[in-house]
C-alpha positions in Angstrom: 0.0 -0.2 0.0 1.1 3.4 -0.8 2.1 5.7 2.1 -0.4 8.7 2.7 2.6 11.2 2.2 3.4 9.7 -1.0 -0.3 9.4 -2.2 -0.8 12.9 -1.7 2.3 14.2 -3.3 1.5 12.2 -6.3 -2.0 13.6 -6.4 -0.6 17.2 -5.7 2.1 16.5 -8.8 -0.6 15.4 -11.2 -2.7 18.6 -10.6 0.3 20.6 -10.7 1.0 19.2 -14.3 -2.8 19.3 -15.0 -3.0 15.5 -15.7 -6.7 15.6 -14.8 -7.6 11.6 -15.3 -4.3 10.7 -13.7 -5.0 13.0 -10.7 -8.6 11.4 -10.2 -6.9 7.9 -10.2 -4.4 9.3 -7.7 -7.2 10.7 -5.5 -8.5 7.3 -5.3 -5.2 6.1 -4.2 -4.8 8.8 -1.6 -8.3 8.0 -0.1 -7.6 4.2 -0.1 -4.1 5.0 1.9 -6.3 7.0 4.5 -4.6 10.4 3.5 -6.2 13.7 4.3 -7.0 15.2 0.9 -7.1 19.1 0.8 -10.5 20.4 -0.3 -8.8 22.1 -3.4 -7.8 18.8 -4.5 -11.2 17.3 -4.3 -12.5 20.4 -6.2 -10.0 20.0 -8.8 -10.9 16.2 -9.3 -14.6 16.9 -9.2 -14.2 19.6 -12.1 -12.3 16.9 -14.1 -14.8 14.3 -13.4 -17.8 16.2 -14.4 -16.1 17.5 -17.6 -15.0 14.3 -18.6 -16.8 12.0 -21.3 -15.1 9.1 -19.8 -17.5 7.3 -17.4 -14.6 5.5 -15.8 -13.3 9.0 -14.5 -16.5 9.7 -13.2 -17.2 6.4 -11.4 -13.5 6.6 -10.0 -14.4 10.3 -8.4 -17.5 8.9 -7.1 -15.8 5.8 -5.6 -13.2 8.1 -3.7 -15.9 10.2 -2.4 -17.8 7.6 -0.9 -15.0 5.7 0.5 -13.7 9.1 2.0 -17.4 9.4 3.7 -17.0 5.7 5.1 -13.6 6.4 6.3 -14.3 9.7 7.8 -18.1 9.8 8.4 -17.8 12.6 11.4 -16.0 15.1 9.1 -18.4 17.9 7.9 -16.2 18.3 4.6 -17.3 14.8 3.4 -20.3 14.2 1.3 -22.4 16.8 -0.7 -19.7 19.6 -1.0 -17.3 17.3 -3.1 
């Protein structure tokens, strides 16, 4: 399993280089590692997923959001604002 720090750094790098689909994939990896993902990273990935014609990108984002809610149910950031 990827370390939390590595997962977040890879996500940040994908966003920095505007690799949208890769960022969504790395968002999933970060969530699976239990990393805390910054709201601006969630927003970027949400925009990518919403604008993508690729259904798999949309599904990956939704999967990350749902998994995040299951992992951190007591945080107010989780859920509808993503």
